[in-house]
Structure formats: C-alpha cells, structure tokens
DRENPA-3360 file (N, C-alpha, C; in nm, 2 decimals, always signed):
BEGIN
1 = XXXXXXXX = +15.16/+16.08/+6.41/+15.28/+16.14/+6.36/+15.40/+16.04/+6.32 ~ +15.43/+16.04/+6.21/+15.54/+15.95/+6.15/+15.69/+15.98/+6.15 ~ +15.77/+15.89/+6.14/+15.91/+15.92/+6.12/+15.93/+16.00/+5.99 ~ +16.04/+16.06/+5.97/+16.06/+16.14/+5.85/+16.21/+16.13/+5.82 ~ +16.24/+16.19/+5.71/+16.39/+16.19/+5.68/+16.45/+16.29/+5.78 ~ +16.38/+16.39/+5.83/+16.45/+16.48/+5.93/+16.47/+16.40/+6.06 ~ +16.40/+16.29/+6.09/+16.42/+16.21/+6.20/+16.56/+16.15/+6.19 ~ +16.59/+16.09/+6.08/+16.72/+16.02/+6.07/+16.83/+16.13/+6.05;
9 = XXXXXXXX = +16.81/+16.25/+5.99/+16.91/+16.34/+5.99/+16.94/+16.40/+6.14 ~ +16.83/+16.41/+6.21/+16.86/+16.46/+6.35/+16.95/+16.36/+6.43 ~ +16.91/+16.23/+6.41/+17.00/+16.13/+6.50/+17.15/+16.14/+6.45 ~ +17.17/+16.16/+6.33/+17.31/+16.16/+6.28/+17.37/+16.30/+6.32 ~ +17.30/+16.40/+6.32/+17.37/+16.53/+6.35/+17.40/+16.54/+6.50 ~ +17.30/+16.48/+6.58/+17.30/+16.47/+6.73/+17.43/+16.40/+6.77 ~ +17.45/+16.28/+6.70/+17.57/+16.20/+6.73/+17.70/+16.27/+6.69 ~ +17.70/+16.34/+6.57/+17.83/+16.40/+6.53/+17.85/+16.53/+6.61;
17 = XXXXXXXX = +17.75/+16.61/+6.65/+17.77/+16.72/+6.75/+17.83/+16.66/+6.89 ~ +17.77/+16.56/+6.93/+17.82/+16.49/+7.07/+17.84/+16.60/+7.17 ~ +17.73/+16.68/+7.18/+17.73/+16.79/+7.29/+17.60/+16.80/+7.36 ~ +17.61/+16.79/+7.48/+17.49/+16.82/+7.57/+17.42/+16.97/+7.55 ~ +17.51/+17.05/+7.52/+17.46/+17.19/+7.50/+17.38/+17.20/+7.37 ~ +17.44/+17.13/+7.26/+17.36/+17.14/+7.14/+17.23/+17.06/+7.15 ~ +17.23/+16.93/+7.21/+17.11/+16.88/+7.23/+16.99/+16.94/+7.32 ~ +17.05/+17.01/+7.42/+16.95/+17.09/+7.50/+16.89/+17.19/+7.41;
25 = XXXXXXXX = +16.98/+17.24/+7.32/+16.92/+17.37/+7.23/+16.81/+17.31/+7.13 ~ +16.83/+17.18/+7.11/+16.75/+17.12/+7.00/+16.65/+17.01/+7.06 ~ +16.62/+17.02/+7.18/+16.55/+16.91/+7.26/+16.41/+16.90/+7.20 ~ +16.36/+17.02/+7.16/+16.22/+17.02/+7.11/+16.21/+16.94/+6.97 ~ +16.32/+16.97/+6.90/+16.32/+16.89/+6.76/+16.32/+16.74/+6.80 ~ +16.41/+16.71/+6.89/+16.42/+16.56/+6.93/+16.28/+16.51/+6.97 ~ +16.21/+16.59/+7.05/+16.08/+16.54/+7.09/+15.98/+16.51/+6.97 ~ +15.98/+16.61/+6.88/+15.89/+16.59/+6.77/+15.93/+16.51/+6.66;
33 = XXXXXXXX = +16.06/+16.50/+6.63/+16.11/+16.43/+6.52/+16.13/+16.27/+6.56 ~ +16.17/+16.25/+6.68/+16.22/+16.12/+6.72/+16.13/+16.06/+6.82 ~ +16.11/+16.12/+6.94/+16.04/+16.06/+7.05/+15.89/+16.05/+7.03 ~ +15.83/+16.14/+6.98/+15.68/+16.14/+6.96/+15.64/+16.02/+6.86 ~ +15.71/+16.02/+6.75/+15.69/+15.90/+6.66/+15.71/+15.77/+6.71 ~ +15.82/+15.75/+6.80/+15.84/+15.63/+6.85/+15.74/+15.59/+6.97 ~ +15.69/+15.69/+7.03/+15.59/+15.68/+7.14/+15.46/+15.63/+7.08 ~ +15.42/+15.69/+6.96/+15.30/+15.65/+6.89/+15.31/+15.50/+6.83;
41 = XXXXXXXX = +15.43/+15.47/+6.78/+15.45/+15.33/+6.72/+15.44/+15.23/+6.83 ~ +15.52/+15.25/+6.94/+15.51/+15.16/+7.07/+15.37/+15.14/+7.11 ~ +15.29/+15.25/+7.12/+15.16/+15.23/+7.16/+15.07/+15.15/+7.06 ~ +15.09/+15.17/+6.93/+15.01/+15.10/+6.82/+15.05/+14.96/+6.82 ~ +15.18/+14.93/+6.86/+15.21/+14.78/+6.86/+15.18/+14.70/+6.98 ~ +15.13/+14.78/+7.08/+15.10/+14.73/+7.21/+14.99/+14.61/+7.21 ~ +14.87/+14.63/+7.14/+14.77/+14.53/+7.13/+14.82/+14.40/+7.07 ~ +14.91/+14.41/+6.97/+14.96/+14.29/+6.90/+15.04/+14.22/+7.00;
49 = XXXXXXXX = +15.15/+14.28/+7.06/+15.24/+14.21/+7.16/+15.17/+14.15/+7.27 ~ +15.07/+14.22/+7.33/+14.99/+14.18/+7.45/+14.90/+14.06/+7.40 ~ +14.85/+14.05/+7.28/+14.78/+13.93/+7.24/+14.87/+13.81/+7.22 ~ +15.00/+13.83/+7.19/+15.09/+13.72/+7.19/+15.12/+13.66/+7.32 ~ +15.14/+13.77/+7.41/+15.19/+13.74/+7.56/+15.13/+13.85/+7.64 ~ +15.03/+13.83/+7.72/+14.98/+13.94/+7.80/+15.08/+13.99/+7.91 ~ +15.19/+13.90/+7.93/+15.28/+13.94/+8.03/+15.39/+14.03/+7.98 ~ +15.39/+14.06/+7.85/+15.49/+14.16/+7.80/+15.46/+14.29/+7.85;
57 = XXXXXXXX = +15.55/+14.37/+7.87/+15.55/+14.49/+7.91/+15.53/+14.60/+7.81 ~ +15.43/+14.68/+7.80/+15.41/+14.79/+7.70/+15.39/+14.92/+7.77 ~ +15.51/+15.00/+7.77/+15.51/+15.13/+7.85/+15.57/+15.22/+7.76 ~ +15.50/+15.30/+7.67/+15.55/+15.39/+7.57/+15.62/+15.51/+7.63 ~ +15.72/+15.50/+7.71/+15.79/+15.61/+7.77/+15.94/+15.59/+7.76 ~ +16.01/+15.68/+7.74/+16.16/+15.68/+7.73/+16.21/+15.62/+7.86 ~ +16.30/+15.53/+7.84/+16.35/+15.47/+7.96/+16.28/+15.35/+8.00 ~ +16.17/+15.33/+7.96/+16.08/+15.21/+7.97/+16.08/+15.13/+7.85;
65 = XXXXXXXX = +15.97/+15.11/+7.77/+15.98/+15.04/+7.65/+16.06/+15.11/+7.54 ~ +16.08/+15.23/+7.56/+16.16/+15.31/+7.46/+16.30/+15.34/+7.52 ~ +16.40/+15.33/+7.42/+16.54/+15.35/+7.46/+16.55/+15.50/+7.48 ~ +16.66/+15.53/+7.55/+16.70/+15.68/+7.56/+16.81/+15.70/+7.45 ~ +16.82/+15.83/+7.41/+16.91/+15.86/+7.30/+17.05/+15.90/+7.37 ~ +17.06/+15.92/+7.50/+17.18/+15.94/+7.57/+17.24/+15.81/+7.62 ~ +17.36/+15.79/+7.57/+17.43/+15.66/+7.60/+17.48/+15.66/+7.75 ~ +17.48/+15.54/+7.79/+17.55/+15.52/+7.93/+17.69/+15.47/+7.90;
73 = XXXXXXXX = +17.78/+15.56/+7.90/+17.92/+15.53/+7.86/+18.02/+15.51/+7.96 ~ +17.97/+15.49/+8.08/+18.06/+15.48/+8.21/+18.14/+15.36/+8.19 ~ +18.11/+15.25/+8.13/+18.18/+15.13/+8.13/+18.21/+15.09/+7.99 ~ +18.23/+15.19/+7.89/+18.25/+15.15/+7.75/+18.38/+15.23/+7.71 ~ +18.45/+15.18/+7.60/+18.55/+15.24/+7.55/+18.51/+15.37/+7.47 ~ +18.40/+15.35/+7.41/+18.33/+15.46/+7.33/+18.26/+15.55/+7.42 ~ +18.32/+15.67/+7.43/+18.26/+15.77/+7.52/+18.18/+15.88/+7.45 ~ +18.12/+15.85/+7.33/+18.02/+15.93/+7.28/+17.90/+15.95/+7.36;
81 = XXXXXXXX = +17.84/+16.06/+7.36/+17.74/+16.10/+7.45/+17.60/+16.04/+7.40 ~ +17.59/+16.04/+7.27/+17.45/+16.01/+7.21/+17.46/+15.89/+7.11 ~ +17.36/+15.81/+7.09/+17.35/+15.72/+6.99/+17.27/+15.77/+6.88 ~ +17.29/+15.70/+6.75/+17.21/+15.73/+6.64/+17.12/+15.62/+6.62 ~ +17.10/+15.55/+6.71/+16.99/+15.43/+6.68/+16.90/+15.45/+6.80 ~ +16.76/+15.44/+6.77/+16.66/+15.44/+6.88/+16.57/+15.31/+6.85 ~ +16.52/+15.26/+6.97/+16.45/+15.14/+6.95/+16.33/+15.14/+7.06 ~ +16.24/+15.05/+7.03/+16.14/+15.01/+7.14/+16.15/+14.87/+7.16;
89 = XXXXXXXX = +16.11/+14.81/+7.28/+16.14/+14.67/+7.31/+16.02/+14.63/+7.39 ~ +15.98/+14.50/+7.39/+15.87/+14.44/+7.46/+15.92/+14.31/+7.52 ~ +15.93/+14.31/+7.65/+15.97/+14.20/+7.71/+15.90/+14.18/+7.85 ~ +15.91/+14.07/+7.91/+15.84/+14.05/+8.04/+15.88/+14.13/+8.16 ~ +16.02/+14.16/+8.17/+16.08/+14.24/+8.27/+16.20/+14.31/+8.23 ~ +16.19/+14.44/+8.21/+16.30/+14.52/+8.15/+16.42/+14.50/+8.24 ~ +16.42/+14.46/+8.38/+16.52/+14.45/+8.45/+16.62/+14.33/+8.41 ~ +16.55/+14.24/+8.35/+16.61/+14.11/+8.31/+16.64/+14.12/+8.14;
97 = XXXXXXXX = +16.70/+14.24/+8.10/+16.71/+14.26/+7.96/+16.79/+14.16/+7.89 ~ +16.89/+14.11/+7.97/+16.98/+14.01/+7.92/+16.92/+13.86/+7.95 ~ +16.80/+13.86/+7.99/+16.74/+13.72/+8.02/+16.63/+13.69/+7.92 ~ +16.50/+13.73/+7.95/+16.39/+13.68/+7.86/+16.40/+13.74/+7.73 ~ +16.33/+13.65/+7.64/+16.33/+13.70/+7.50/+16.23/+13.82/+7.48 ~ +16.26/+13.90/+7.36/+16.18/+14.02/+7.35/+16.14/+14.04/+7.20 ~ +16.04/+14.12/+7.17/+16.01/+14.17/+7.05/+16.07/+14.31/+7.04 ~ +16.12/+14.36/+6.93/+16.18/+14.49/+6.92/+16.17/+14.55/+6.79;
105 = XXXXXXXX = +16.18/+14.68/+6.79/+16.19/+14.76/+6.66/+16.29/+14.86/+6.67 ~ +16.37/+14.90/+6.58/+16.47/+15.01/+6.59/+16.49/+15.07/+6.45 ~ +16.53/+15.20/+6.47/+16.55/+15.28/+6.34/+16.71/+15.31/+6.35 ~ +16.76/+15.32/+6.23/+16.91/+15.35/+6.20/+16.91/+15.45/+6.10 ~ +17.02/+15.52/+6.07/+17.03/+15.62/+5.96/+17.02/+15.56/+5.83 ~ +17.06/+15.42/+5.81/+17.05/+15.37/+5.68/+16.93/+15.26/+5.66 ~ +16.86/+15.24/+5.77/+16.75/+15.13/+5.78/+16.67/+15.13/+5.88 ~ +16.57/+15.04/+5.90/+16.50/+15.00/+6.02/+16.50/+14.85/+6.02;
113 = XXXXXXXX = +16.49/+14.79/+6.14/+16.47/+14.66/+6.15/+16.39/+14.62/+6.28 ~ +16.36/+14.50/+6.27/+16.27/+14.45/+6.39/+16.27/+14.29/+6.39 ~ +16.22/+14.24/+6.50/+16.22/+14.10/+6.51/+16.21/+14.04/+6.65 ~ +16.25/+13.93/+6.69/+16.22/+13.87/+6.82/+16.34/+13.77/+6.85 ~ +16.38/+13.80/+6.97/+16.50/+13.71/+7.03/+16.57/+13.76/+7.14 ~ +16.68/+13.72/+7.17/+16.77/+13.76/+7.28/+16.88/+13.87/+7.26 ~ +16.89/+13.95/+7.35/+17.01/+14.03/+7.36/+17.13/+13.94/+7.39 ~ +17.10/+13.86/+7.50/+17.21/+13.78/+7.52/+17.15/+13.66/+7.61;
121 = XXXXXXXX = +17.13/+13.54/+7.54/+17.06/+13.44/+7.59/+17.17/+13.37/+7.70 ~ +17.10/+13.31/+7.81/+17.18/+13.25/+7.91/+17.22/+13.11/+7.86 ~ +17.31/+13.05/+7.93/+17.37/+12.92/+7.89/+17.26/+12.80/+7.90 ~ +17.17/+12.82/+8.02/+17.07/+12.72/+8.03/+16.97/+12.72/+7.92 ~ +16.94/+12.85/+7.88/+16.83/+12.87/+7.79/+16.89/+12.80/+7.64 ~ +17.02/+12.84/+7.61/+17.07/+12.77/+7.48/+17.07/+12.62/+7.50 ~ +17.10/+12.57/+7.62/+17.11/+12.43/+7.63/+16.97/+12.37/+7.60 ~ +16.85/+12.43/+7.66/+16.72/+12.39/+7.65/+16.68/+12.39/+7.50;
129 = XXXXXXXX = +16.72/+12.51/+7.43/+16.69/+12.53/+7.29/+16.75/+12.41/+7.20 ~ +16.88/+12.37/+7.23/+16.95/+12.26/+7.15/+16.88/+12.15/+7.18 ~ +16.84/+12.11/+7.30/+16.78/+11.99/+7.34/+16.65/+11.97/+7.25 ~ +16.57/+12.08/+7.24/+16.44/+12.08/+7.18/+16.47/+12.05/+7.03 ~ +16.58/+12.11/+6.97/+16.61/+12.10/+6.84/+16.64/+11.96/+6.81 ~ +16.73/+11.90/+6.90/+16.78/+11.76/+6.85/+16.67/+11.66/+6.86 ~ +16.56/+11.68/+6.94/+16.46/+11.58/+6.94/+16.34/+11.63/+6.86 ~ +16.36/+11.73/+6.77/+16.25/+11.77/+6.69/+16.12/+11.80/+6.76;
137 = XXXXXXXX = +16.13/+11.87/+6.86/+16.02/+11.90/+6.94/+15.91/+11.99/+6.85 ~ +15.78/+11.95/+6.87/+15.68/+12.02/+6.78/+15.69/+12.17/+6.78 ~ +15.72/+12.23/+6.91/+15.73/+12.37/+6.91/+15.85/+12.42/+6.83 ~ +15.96/+12.36/+6.84/+16.07/+12.40/+6.74/+16.03/+12.39/+6.59 ~ +15.96/+12.28/+6.56/+15.92/+12.26/+6.42/+15.83/+12.38/+6.38 ~ +15.73/+12.42/+6.46/+15.65/+12.53/+6.43/+15.74/+12.67/+6.42 ~ +15.83/+12.68/+6.51/+15.93/+12.81/+6.50/+16.00/+12.79/+6.36 ~ +16.06/+12.68/+6.33/+16.13/+12.68/+6.22/+16.05/+12.70/+6.09;
145 = XXXXXXXX = +15.93/+12.66/+6.09/+15.84/+12.70/+5.98/+15.80/+12.84/+5.97 ~ +15.77/+12.90/+6.09/+15.75/+13.05/+6.09/+15.87/+13.13/+6.04 ~ +15.99/+13.07/+6.07/+16.12/+13.14/+6.03/+16.13/+13.14/+5.88 ~ +16.11/+13.02/+5.82/+16.11/+13.00/+5.68/+16.01/+13.09/+5.61 ~ +15.89/+13.09/+5.65/+15.79/+13.15/+5.57/+15.80/+13.32/+5.60 ~ +15.85/+13.35/+5.71/+15.84/+13.50/+5.74/+15.95/+13.59/+5.67 ~ +16.06/+13.52/+5.62/+16.15/+13.60/+5.56/+16.26/+13.67/+5.66 ~ +16.26/+13.62/+5.77/+16.35/+13.67/+5.89/+16.49/+13.60/+5.88;
153 = XXXXXXXX = +16.59/+13.68/+5.92/+16.73/+13.62/+5.93/+16.75/+13.56/+6.06 ~ +16.82/+13.45/+6.07/+16.85/+13.39/+6.20/+16.99/+13.46/+6.23 ~ +17.00/+13.53/+6.35/+17.12/+13.60/+6.38/+17.17/+13.56/+6.52 ~ +17.29/+13.59/+6.56/+17.37/+13.56/+6.68/+17.50/+13.50/+6.65 ~ +17.59/+13.53/+6.75/+17.73/+13.48/+6.72/+17.71/+13.32/+6.73 ~ +17.81/+13.26/+6.65/+17.82/+13.11/+6.64/+17.95/+13.07/+6.69 ~ +17.96/+12.95/+6.73/+18.08/+12.89/+6.76/+18.17/+12.87/+6.63 ~ +18.30/+12.90/+6.64/+18.38/+12.88/+6.52/+18.38/+12.75/+6.46;
161 = XXXXXXXX = +18.38/+12.65/+6.55/+18.38/+12.50/+6.52/+18.26/+12.44/+6.56 ~ +18.17/+12.37/+6.47/+18.05/+12.32/+6.51/+18.06/+12.22/+6.60 ~ +17.97/+12.21/+6.70/+17.97/+12.11/+6.81/+17.89/+11.99/+6.75 ~ +17.81/+12.01/+6.64/+17.72/+11.90/+6.59/+17.75/+11.88/+6.45 ~ +17.87/+11.84/+6.41/+17.91/+11.82/+6.27/+17.83/+11.72/+6.19 ~ +17.76/+11.62/+6.26/+17.69/+11.52/+6.21/+17.55/+11.57/+6.17 ~ +17.50/+11.68/+6.22/+17.37/+11.73/+6.20/+17.36/+11.79/+6.06 ~ +17.24/+11.80/+6.01/+17.21/+11.86/+5.88/+17.25/+12.02/+5.90;
169 = XXXXXXXX = +17.29/+12.07/+5.79/+17.33/+12.21/+5.79/+17.22/+12.31/+5.84 ~ +17.10/+12.28/+5.81/+17.00/+12.36/+5.87/+16.98/+12.37/+6.02 ~ +17.00/+12.25/+6.08/+17.00/+12.23/+6.22/+17.11/+12.29/+6.27 ~ +17.23/+12.26/+6.22/+17.36/+12.32/+6.27/+17.35/+12.49/+6.28 ~ +17.28/+12.54/+6.18/+17.26/+12.68/+6.18/+17.20/+12.73/+6.32 ~ +17.12/+12.65/+6.38/+17.05/+12.68/+6.50/+17.13/+12.64/+6.62 ~ +17.18/+12.52/+6.61/+17.26/+12.45/+6.72/+17.38/+12.52/+6.75 ~ +17.46/+12.58/+6.66/+17.58/+12.64/+6.70/+17.58/+12.78/+6.73;
177 = XXXXXXXX = +17.46/+12.83/+6.76/+17.45/+12.97/+6.80/+17.48/+12.99/+6.96 ~ +17.55/+13.10/+6.99/+17.57/+13.13/+7.14/+17.45/+13.21/+7.18 ~ +17.39/+13.28/+7.10/+17.25/+13.35/+7.14/+17.19/+13.35/+7.01 ~ +17.05/+13.38/+7.01/+16.97/+13.37/+6.90/+16.86/+13.48/+6.88 ~ +16.84/+13.54/+6.77/+16.74/+13.63/+6.74/+16.70/+13.61/+6.59 ~ +16.58/+13.66/+6.56/+16.53/+13.66/+6.43/+16.50/+13.80/+6.38 ~ +16.57/+13.84/+6.28/+16.56/+13.98/+6.25/+16.53/+14.01/+6.11 ~ +16.46/+14.12/+6.06/+16.43/+14.16/+5.93/+16.49/+14.30/+5.91;
185 = XXXXXXXX = +16.57/+14.32/+5.83/+16.63/+14.45/+5.79/+16.54/+14.50/+5.68 ~ +16.51/+14.63/+5.68/+16.43/+14.69/+5.59/+16.49/+14.83/+5.54 ~ +16.49/+14.85/+5.41/+16.55/+14.97/+5.35/+16.44/+15.05/+5.28 ~ +16.31/+15.02/+5.30/+16.20/+15.09/+5.24/+16.17/+15.21/+5.32 ~ +16.23/+15.32/+5.29/+16.21/+15.45/+5.36/+16.07/+15.50/+5.35 ~ +16.01/+15.47/+5.23/+15.88/+15.52/+5.21/+15.78/+15.46/+5.31 ~ +15.81/+15.33/+5.34/+15.73/+15.25/+5.44/+15.76/+15.31/+5.59 ~ +15.89/+15.33/+5.60/+15.93/+15.38/+5.73/+15.85/+15.52/+5.76;
193 = XXXXXXXX = +15.85/+15.60/+5.67/+15.79/+15.74/+5.68/+15.64/+15.74/+5.67 ~ +15.57/+15.62/+5.66/+15.43/+15.62/+5.63/+15.36/+15.57/+5.75 ~ +15.23/+15.58/+5.74/+15.13/+15.55/+5.85/+15.10/+15.39/+5.83 ~ +15.16/+15.32/+5.74/+15.15/+15.17/+5.73/+15.26/+15.10/+5.81 ~ +15.35/+15.18/+5.87/+15.47/+15.11/+5.94/+15.41/+15.03/+6.06 ~ +15.33/+15.06/+6.14/+15.28/+14.99/+6.26/+15.21/+14.86/+6.21 ~ +15.14/+14.87/+6.11/+15.08/+14.74/+6.06/+15.16/+14.65/+6.01 ~ +15.26/+14.70/+5.94/+15.37/+14.60/+5.88/+15.45/+14.54/+5.99;
201 = XXXXXXXX = +15.49/+14.61/+6.09/+15.57/+14.55/+6.20/+15.48/+14.46/+6.28 ~ +15.36/+14.50/+6.30/+15.27/+14.41/+6.38/+15.25/+14.28/+6.32 ~ +15.24/+14.27/+6.19/+15.23/+14.16/+6.10/+15.35/+14.07/+6.12 ~ +15.47/+14.13/+6.12/+15.59/+14.06/+6.14/+15.59/+13.99/+6.28 ~ +15.56/+14.06/+6.38/+15.55/+14.02/+6.52/+15.45/+13.89/+6.52 ~ +15.34/+13.90/+6.45/+15.25/+13.79/+6.46/+15.31/+13.67/+6.39 ~ +15.39/+13.69/+6.28/+15.46/+13.58/+6.21/+15.57/+13.52/+6.30 ~ +15.62/+13.59/+6.39/+15.73/+13.54/+6.49/+15.66/+13.47/+6.61;
209 = XXXXXXXX = +15.53/+13.49/+6.63/+15.48/+13.43/+6.76/+15.52/+13.29/+6.79 ~ +15.52/+13.19/+6.68/+15.57/+13.06/+6.71/+15.72/+13.05/+6.76 ~ +15.81/+13.15/+6.71/+15.94/+13.14/+6.76/+15.94/+13.20/+6.90 ~ +15.85/+13.29/+6.93/+15.85/+13.35/+7.07/+15.81/+13.24/+7.16 ~ +15.70/+13.16/+7.12/+15.66/+13.04/+7.21/+15.77/+12.94/+7.23 ~ +15.85/+12.91/+7.12/+15.97/+12.82/+7.13/+16.06/+12.87/+7.24 ~ +16.08/+13.00/+7.23/+16.19/+13.06/+7.34/+16.13/+13.04/+7.48 ~ +15.99/+13.08/+7.50/+15.94/+13.06/+7.62/+15.93/+12.91/+7.68;
217 = XXXXXXXX = +15.91/+12.82/+7.59/+15.92/+12.67/+7.62/+16.06/+12.65/+7.68 ~ +16.16/+12.70/+7.60/+16.31/+12.68/+7.65/+16.32/+12.73/+7.78 ~ +16.28/+12.85/+7.81/+16.29/+12.92/+7.94/+16.22/+12.83/+8.05 ~ +16.11/+12.77/+8.01/+16.03/+12.70/+8.12/+16.09/+12.57/+8.16 ~ +16.18/+12.51/+8.07/+16.24/+12.38/+8.10/+16.35/+12.39/+8.20 ~ +16.39/+12.50/+8.23/+16.50/+12.51/+8.33/+16.62/+12.46/+8.29 ~ +16.72/+12.43/+8.39/+16.86/+12.39/+8.35/+16.86/+12.25/+8.28 ~ +16.93/+12.24/+8.17/+16.93/+12.11/+8.09/+17.09/+12.08/+8.09;
225 = XXXXXXXX = +17.12/+11.95/+8.12/+17.25/+11.89/+8.10/+17.26/+11.86/+7.95 ~ +17.35/+11.93/+7.88/+17.38/+11.90/+7.73/+17.45/+11.77/+7.73 ~ +17.40/+11.68/+7.62/+17.49/+11.57/+7.60/+17.59/+11.61/+7.50 ~ +17.72/+11.58/+7.53/+17.83/+11.62/+7.44/+17.83/+11.53/+7.32 ~ +17.83/+11.60/+7.20/+17.83/+11.51/+7.07/+17.96/+11.42/+7.07 ~ +17.93/+11.29/+7.03/+18.03/+11.21/+7.02/+18.12/+11.23/+6.89 ~ +18.25/+11.23/+6.93/+18.35/+11.25/+6.80/+18.32/+11.12/+6.70 ~ +18.35/+11.16/+6.59/+18.33/+11.06/+6.47/+18.46/+10.98/+6.49;
233 = XXXXXXXX = +18.44/+10.84/+6.49/+18.55/+10.76/+6.49/+18.58/+10.69/+6.35 ~ +18.71/+10.71/+6.31/+18.74/+10.67/+6.18/+18.82/+10.54/+6.19 ~ +18.76/+10.43/+6.15/+18.83/+10.29/+6.16/+18.97/+10.30/+6.10 ~ +19.06/+10.23/+6.17/+19.20/+10.23/+6.13/+19.23/+10.10/+6.08 ~ +19.31/+10.09/+5.96/+19.34/+9.97/+5.92/+19.45/+9.90/+6.00 ~ +19.46/+9.77/+6.01/+19.56/+9.70/+6.07/+19.70/+9.74/+6.01 ~ +19.80/+9.74/+6.11/+19.93/+9.78/+6.06/+19.98/+9.70/+5.95 ~ +19.95/+9.58/+5.95/+20.00/+9.49/+5.83/+19.94/+9.52/+5.70;
241 = XX = +19.84/+9.61/+5.68/+19.78/+9.64/+5.57/+19.85/+9.77/+5.51 ~ +19.94/+9.84/+5.58/+20.01/+9.95/+5.53/+20.12/+9.92/+5.45;
% end
C-alpha cells in the first residue's frame, strides 16, 4: 500500500480540525491512508538500515520506529493536538533520541524528505566531529565525498560568528554547526505515491552510510577538549610611523 494524495489531505484536515472526536470518527481512514503505508515503508527500509548497522532498531509500530500523529503538547506553547508531519526513524536506542545519530524519512503536506543526522547532537559529539575535520581524518573525508556525490543538504543551526575564520569555507560549513544532519527534500509526488519510494530512499540511505560511520566514529571518541582557535594578530606599525 502506497501513500496517496488522500494521505496528505487527511494529515492537513486532521490538523485543522484539531479535535479528538473528529479523529476518532476517522481513525480507520488514518490507519489506511497514513499508518499502513508508513508501516510498510518502515519494514521495507529495514534490511538496508540493518545492513548499514545491525544495532539500529527497526520496529514498524507507532510509537516505536514510527511517530505518533498525536502531539505531546504538555510542555509546548503550541497546544495543537495533532501534527501534519509523520516520520519513521532508525537509531540504536529510541530512549536516546537526542543522542545517537539516526536515519529518518518523513512526509509533509508539501514534500517528503529523508536523511541521516542528529536531532540534537551533544557538545562532546560536536567537539569530536570538529577535531576529526580539522585533522582531515579519513572517515571525515569519506563522509564529505558521500555528501558531495549524494546531493544532500548539510543542515543544522550554525554559530552566528565563525569560530574558525581561517579555515576554508567548505570546512567552516561543517565546523560552525551546533548540530548536524544531511537531508534531501523531494517534491516528486509521483515518486511519493509509487511503489518505487522504498528503493529510492534505501539508495539514499546507502549513499549516506559513510556519513553515518563518521558520526559513529565521533561518538566512539568520547569527550574531546577543543582547542580554541587563535585570533588573528594584525601587526601594528610603530607609533613614529603614523
């Protein structure tokens, strides 16, 4: 069973209705249009992600590898009951969602996207990533090559002022991130609604395997003390020369 235009329409309508009574009345539509296609896609991607890392968890159930459509809004300003985005995620321990890197896929009303990265990388992880970049670690070079060839966007909030102004722009694009993920936005709805979707996403995951290995290497390094970049010293002319 594939996603369809009705899948996206249901997610939008459910968010706009913002009503548990309405959702309960249309729960069977949710199951057929949204949940079942996501379950099948998650299961289809399982062999690929397990081949990349056998420790990744593949559990095609809602609340496990698959997101819930009901929002937990207890600690948010937005009190909407339902989201219009659904996703599946593959990581080593779901309890550590803000910890280990993950592969993911998600659908939105205007597109779908997928990739590999962190929801929120820890400070020690980012320090290890920067250290590997600065010394041109071979694992980083393989990850950079995969990023360039795969057509993924490097995402994640950046510091407003670069901490590494002397580094080449390409490296600063990595070094100045507070967190990091590699994402591909897709607007091909014919692909989204077809049986080719799982193969397409699986191929993208395989392209990102070197990036995932780079992240795991950073995780394995443990705490790293970052060297603070030295400020550039501008020679001053003697006073008598002014």
